[in-house]
Z-matrix of the N, CA and C atoms (Angstrom, degrees):
N
C 1 1.450
C 2 1.520 1 109.08
N 3 1.289 2 116.31 1 140.29
C 4 1.462 3 122.51 2 -179.15
C 5 1.529 4 110.65 3 -80.80
N 6 1.311 5 115.11 4 155.61
C 7 1.460 6 121.10 5 175.72
C 8 1.527 7 108.33 6 -70.37
N 9 1.333 8 116.63 7 134.93
C 10 1.467 9 121.06 8 176.63
C 11 1.518 10 108.07 9 -90.20
N 12 1.302 11 116.46 10 114.91
C 13 1.462 12 120.54 11 -178.96
C 14 1.521 13 111.78 12 -74.52
N 15 1.333 14 116.92 13 -27.92
C 16 1.448 15 120.95 14 179.02
C 17 1.518 16 108.62 15 -134.22
N 18 1.325 17 115.56 16 140.72
C 19 1.452 18 121.13 17 -179.70
C 20 1.521 19 107.80 18 -141.95
N 21 1.312 20 116.61 19 124.35
C 22 1.457 21 121.00 20 179.06
C 23 1.521 22 111.50 21 -87.35
N 24 1.313 23 114.88 22 167.23
C 25 1.457 24 121.73 23 -179.61
C 26 1.525 25 111.44 24 -58.48
N 27 1.317 26 117.56 25 -47.26
C 28 1.472 27 120.02 26 -178.39
C 29 1.526 28 111.74 27 -64.17
N 30 1.329 29 116.87 28 -36.02
C 31 1.472 30 119.83 29 176.72
C 32 1.527 31 110.95 30 -66.68
N 33 1.318 32 117.12 31 -39.34
C 34 1.464 33 120.75 32 178.09
C 35 1.523 34 110.54 33 -64.18
N 36 1.324 35 117.23 34 -43.70
C 37 1.467 36 121.12 35 179.21
C 38 1.525 37 109.88 36 -64.46
N 39 1.317 38 117.28 37 -40.80
C 40 1.465 39 120.55 38 177.70
C 41 1.529 40 110.27 39 -60.85
N 42 1.320 41 117.34 40 -43.10
C 43 1.460 42 121.08 41 178.19
C 44 1.528 43 111.06 42 -63.06
N 45 1.330 44 116.61 43 -45.98
C 46 1.467 45 120.34 44 178.18
C 47 1.529 46 110.84 45 -57.93
N 48 1.317 47 117.14 46 -40.56
C 49 1.464 48 120.00 47 178.29
C 50 1.526 49 112.03 48 -68.55
N 51 1.319 50 117.22 49 -31.64
C 52 1.476 51 120.32 50 174.74
C 53 1.526 52 110.34 51 -62.47
N 54 1.334 53 117.45 52 -45.09
C 55 1.459 54 119.01 53 -177.99
C 56 1.528 55 111.43 54 -72.58
N 57 1.334 56 117.85 55 -29.30
C 58 1.464 57 120.17 56 173.48
C 59 1.522 58 109.39 57 -62.92
N 60 1.323 59 117.36 58 -42.30
C 61 1.468 60 120.82 59 179.63
C 62 1.528 61 111.67 60 -64.53
N 63 1.315 62 117.31 61 -30.31
C 64 1.465 63 120.82 62 -179.49
C 65 1.522 64 112.56 63 -76.83
N 66 1.341 65 117.56 64 -40.43
C 67 1.466 66 120.58 65 -179.31
C 68 1.523 67 109.33 66 -156.69
N 69 1.318 68 115.11 67 81.58
C 70 1.464 69 122.46 68 -176.90
C 71 1.523 70 112.29 69 -55.86
N 72 1.321 71 117.51 70 -42.59
C 73 1.463 72 120.80 71 -174.92
C 74 1.528 73 112.11 72 -68.89
N 75 1.317 74 117.52 73 -40.76
C 76 1.470 75 120.36 74 178.13
C 77 1.529 76 110.69 75 -64.06
N 78 1.328 77 116.41 76 -43.76
C 79 1.468 78 120.00 77 -178.77
C 80 1.529 79 110.22 78 -68.08
N 81 1.335 80 117.47 79 -38.45
C 82 1.461 81 120.26 80 177.48
C 83 1.523 82 110.96 81 -61.96
N 84 1.332 83 116.81 82 -42.89
C 85 1.472 84 118.95 83 177.88
C 86 1.520 85 110.81 84 -64.07
N 87 1.324 86 116.81 85 -41.78
C 88 1.466 87 120.93 86 179.24
C 89 1.523 88 111.18 87 -62.67
N 90 1.321 89 117.16 88 -45.96
C 91 1.461 90 121.21 89 -179.57
C 92 1.535 91 110.56 90 -66.23
N 93 1.313 92 117.41 91 -31.50
C 94 1.457 93 120.95 92 -179.63
C 95 1.513 94 114.81 93 -80.87
N 96 1.310 95 117.20 94 -12.84
C 97 1.472 96 121.91 95 -178.81
C 98 1.523 97 110.35 96 -74.84
N 99 1.315 98 116.74 97 135.55
C 100 1.463 99 122.96 98 176.06
C 101 1.521 100 108.75 99 -126.86
N 102 1.321 101 115.11 100 144.45
C 103 1.456 102 121.80 101 177.28
C 104 1.519 103 109.34 102 -124.69
N 105 1.318 104 115.65 103 144.30
C 106 1.457 105 120.40 104 176.79
C 107 1.522 106 108.81 105 -62.93
N 108 1.332 107 116.41 106 140.02
C 109 1.463 108 120.74 107 178.09
C 110 1.521 109 109.29 108 -134.23
N 111 1.324 110 115.43 109 167.45
C 112 1.461 111 120.05 110 -176.80
C 113 1.527 112 111.52 111 -90.36
N 114 1.309 113 115.28 112 174.18
C 115 1.459 114 121.72 113 -177.86
C 116 1.524 115 111.74 114 -63.49
N 117 1.322 116 117.38 115 -34.03
C 118 1.468 117 120.07 116 -179.54
C 119 1.523 118 111.14 117 -61.17
N 120 1.337 119 117.57 118 -43.65
C 121 1.466 120 120.31 119 177.55
C 122 1.529 121 109.60 120 -68.73
N 123 1.326 122 117.05 121 -40.58
C 124 1.468 123 120.52 122 178.86
C 125 1.528 124 111.54 123 -60.72
N 126 1.321 125 117.38 124 -29.64
C 127 1.467 126 121.84 125 -179.54
C 128 1.522 127 113.40 126 -84.75
N 129 1.335 128 118.69 127 -4.18
C 130 1.465 129 120.87 128 179.70
C 131 1.530 130 109.04 129 -59.10
N 132 1.327 131 117.79 130 138.74
C 133 1.467 132 119.56 131 -174.18
C 134 1.526 133 115.97 132 -68.96
N 135 1.331 134 119.83 133 -18.60
C 136 1.466 135 118.36 134 -178.27
C 137 1.522 136 114.47 135 -126.32
N 138 1.321 137 119.43 136 -18.76
C 139 1.470 138 121.03 137 178.23
C 140 1.524 139 108.38 138 -70.65
N 141 1.334 140 116.40 139 132.16
C 142 1.457 141 120.10 140 178.19
C 143 1.525 142 109.83 141 -91.56
N 144 1.320 143 115.25 142 124.96
C 145 1.462 144 121.74 143 175.99
C 146 1.523 145 106.94 144 -128.36
N 147 1.320 146 115.96 145 159.46
C 148 1.454 147 120.42 146 178.07
C 149 1.509 148 110.27 147 -121.43
N 150 1.306 149 115.34 148 146.79
C 151 1.453 150 120.63 149 175.96
C 152 1.516 151 110.51 150 -90.78
N 153 1.315 152 116.04 151 149.59
C 154 1.460 153 121.51 152 174.77
C 155 1.520 154 107.86 153 -113.65
N 156 1.343 155 117.98 154 159.28
C 157 1.470 156 120.56 155 -172.56
C 158 1.526 157 116.02 156 -53.11
N 159 1.327 158 118.71 157 -29.35
C 160 1.471 159 118.44 158 -177.66
C 161 1.530 160 112.78 159 -85.01
N 162 1.338 161 117.08 160 10.90
C 163 1.452 162 120.84 161 175.35
C 164 1.514 163 115.43 162 92.25
N 165 1.326 164 118.00 163 -1.61
C 166 1.461 165 120.47 164 178.23
C 167 1.529 166 110.04 165 -82.24
N 168 1.325 167 115.01 166 165.40
C 169 1.460 168 122.65 167 176.07
C 170 1.520 169 108.90 168 -112.87
N 171 1.332 170 116.36 169 146.68
C 172 1.467 171 121.23 170 176.59
C 173 1.523 172 109.31 171 -132.33
N 174 1.328 173 114.87 172 148.73
C 175 1.464 174 120.98 173 -179.43
C 176 1.524 175 108.85 174 -133.73
N 177 1.323 176 115.54 175 148.47
C 178 1.456 177 122.01 176 175.66
C 179 1.520 178 110.14 177 -124.86
N 180 1.305 179 115.72 178 173.56
C 181 1.469 180 120.50 179 -176.72
C 182 1.528 181 111.60 180 -62.70
N 183 1.332 182 118.15 181 -35.90
C 184 1.464 183 119.43 182 179.30
C 185 1.531 184 110.69 183 -67.27
N 186 1.324 185 117.77 184 -34.90
C 187 1.464 186 120.88 185 175.76
C 188 1.516 187 111.91 186 -64.01
N 189 1.336 188 115.97 187 -36.38
C 190 1.476 189 120.70 188 177.03
C 191 1.528 190 110.22 189 -69.84
N 192 1.347 191 116.74 190 -47.48
C 193 1.466 192 119.97 191 179.51
C 194 1.527 193 110.82 192 -60.81
N 195 1.321 194 116.79 193 -42.13
C 196 1.457 195 119.09 194 177.70
C 197 1.518 196 110.78 195 -63.77
N 198 1.324 197 117.09 196 -35.66
C 199 1.456 198 119.97 197 176.63
C 200 1.522 199 111.94 198 -62.52
N 201 1.318 200 116.15 199 -34.96
C 202 1.461 201 120.99 200 177.95
C 203 1.526 202 111.43 201 -61.43
N 204 1.335 203 116.00 202 -40.01
C 205 1.461 204 120.38 203 -176.99
C 206 1.525 205 113.65 204 -94.63
N 207 1.330 206 118.08 205 -5.35
C 208 1.453 207 121.72 206 175.22
C 209 1.508 208 113.14 207 99.84
N 210 1.307 209 116.05 208 175.61
C 211 1.464 210 122.89 209 -179.79
C 212 1.519 211 108.55 210 -123.15
N 213 1.331 212 115.43 211 155.15
C 214 1.460 213 119.51 212 175.03
C 215 1.515 214 108.42 213 -67.40
N 216 1.298 215 116.73 214 139.60
C 217 1.457 216 121.25 215 -179.33
C 218 1.512 217 112.33 216 -98.93
N 219 1.326 218 115.82 217 -167.30
C 220 1.468 219 121.17 218 -176.26
C 221 1.527 220 113.35 219 -60.43
N 222 1.340 221 117.97 220 -22.67
C 223 1.465 222 119.83 221 179.94
C 224 1.530 223 111.89 222 -66.90
N 225 1.315 224 117.05 223 -15.84
C 226 1.468 225 122.13 224 176.84
C 227 1.525 226 107.19 225 -124.59
N 228 1.312 227 116.23 226 65.15
C 229 1.464 228 122.63 227 -170.27
C 230 1.524 229 113.32 228 -54.40
N 231 1.321 230 118.00 229 -35.77
C 232 1.462 231 119.44 230 -178.30
C 233 1.529 232 112.15 231 -69.62
N 234 1.333 233 117.56 232 -14.53
C 235 1.471 234 121.20 233 179.43
C 236 1.518 235 111.59 234 -119.05
N 237 1.323 236 118.14 235 7.70
C 238 1.457 237 121.13 236 -175.21
C 239 1.521 238 110.88 237 -53.72
N 240 1.318 239 116.07 238 132.06
C 241 1.453 240 121.87 239 -179.13
C 242 1.513 241 113.69 240 89.97
N 243 1.327 242 118.38 241 -8.87
C 244 1.458 243 121.97 242 177.71
C 245 1.514 244 109.21 243 -89.19
N 246 1.314 245 115.96 244 148.08
C 247 1.451 246 120.68 245 173.66
C 248 1.516 247 110.28 246 -87.17
N 249 1.314 248 117.22 247 170.00
C 250 1.457 249 120.86 248 -174.90
C 251 1.535 250 115.08 249 -80.35
N 252 1.339 251 118.34 250 -8.15
C 253 1.467 252 120.98 251 -178.93
C 254 1.528 253 109.49 252 -109.13
N 255 1.325 254 115.73 253 126.78
C 256 1.467 255 121.36 254 177.77
C 257 1.523 256 108.99 255 -114.46
N 258 1.313 257 115.80 256 140.55
C 259 1.463 258 121.97 257 170.84
C 260 1.525 259 106.63 258 -92.23
N 261 1.325 260 116.96 259 130.51
C 262 1.460 261 121.91 260 -177.56
C 263 1.525 262 108.72 261 -108.73
N 264 1.329 263 115.33 262 128.00
C 265 1.460 264 122.45 263 -179.11
C 266 1.519 265 109.50 264 -116.68
N 267 1.305 266 116.77 265 143.70
C 268 1.461 267 123.09 266 172.22
C 269 1.517 268 107.22 267 -131.75
N 270 1.325 269 115.39 268 127.19
C 271 1.469 270 121.24 269 -177.94
C 272 1.528 271 111.64 270 52.16
N 273 1.343 272 116.36 271 38.54
C 274 1.453 273 121.73 272 177.29
C 275 1.519 274 115.48 273 79.69
N 276 1.327 275 117.80 274 1.87
C 277 1.466 276 121.20 275 -179.57
C 278 1.520 277 110.81 276 -111.20
N 279 1.321 278 116.14 277 137.18
C 280 1.454 279 121.55 278 175.06
C 281 1.523 280 108.73 279 -66.03
N 282 1.323 281 117.42 280 124.00
C 283 1.460 282 119.96 281 -179.65
C 284 1.520 283 112.79 282 -111.96
N 285 1.331 284 117.24 283 -28.52
C 286 1.467 285 118.82 284 -179.77
C 287 1.528 286 109.89 285 -173.70
N 288 1.314 287 113.91 286 170.54
C 289 1.451 288 122.65 287 169.72
C 290 1.519 289 106.73 288 -112.38
N 291 1.322 290 115.87 289 149.94
C 292 1.459 291 120.41 290 177.84
C 293 1.516 292 108.39 291 -152.95
N 294 1.333 293 115.05 292 169.94
C 295 1.461 294 119.70 293 174.26
C 296 1.523 295 108.65 294 -63.76
N 297 1.312 296 117.23 295 139.48
C 298 1.456 297 121.46 296 179.64
C 299 1.519 298 110.84 297 -56.71
N 300 1.323 299 117.60 298 -34.58
C 301 1.462 300 120.79 299 -178.03
C 302 1.524 301 112.49 300 -90.59
N 303 1.341 302 117.96 301 10.62
C 304 1.467 303 120.72 302 179.26
C 305 1.521 304 110.24 303 -71.18
N 306 1.345 305 116.80 304 150.50
C 307 1.468 306 119.19 305 175.91
C 308 1.530 307 109.71 306 -61.09
N 309 1.315 308 116.81 307 139.54
C 310 1.469 309 121.56 308 -177.43
C 311 1.512 310 110.82 309 -77.31
N 312 1.328 311 115.43 310 138.36
C 313 1.454 312 122.27 311 177.10
C 314 1.520 313 110.20 312 -105.48
N 315 1.314 314 118.24 313 -17.86
C 316 1.452 315 122.11 314 179.77
C 317 1.517 316 110.61 315 143.22
N 318 1.299 317 117.20 316 155.58
C 319 1.462 318 121.67 317 -179.92
C 320 1.514 319 111.32 318 81.29
N 321 1.323 320 116.46 319 150.23
C 322 1.469 321 120.79 320 -179.49
C 323 1.520 322 111.72 321 -73.70
N 324 1.306 323 114.35 322 156.94
C 325 1.469 324 120.47 323 175.10
C 326 1.502 325 109.79 324 -80.98
N 327 1.344 326 115.25 325 147.02
C 328 1.461 327 119.22 326 177.46
C 329 1.481 328 112.24 327 -98.68
């Protein structure tokens, strides 16, 4: 397979859904994994990181992927700081990825 020089958001989501179909449990564990990160990564303008009660920052693969595609800005105030890719769970299981602004079909966003 050739290297893809350009990849759009919809193509990335389609790929993520392909790998979910191949091994849902492995991808769910990967998406659920968080690693401690430093303040410099936490300060990145588009990578999503989460704080933990003891003041540390943690990042996961979805936060990195969302950082690649950017974050919603002030023009979408209700989603500000969110990335464009959402993980969708039903009954605690990862079922698919979709655009954050996609119409909801059910289950909370991850």
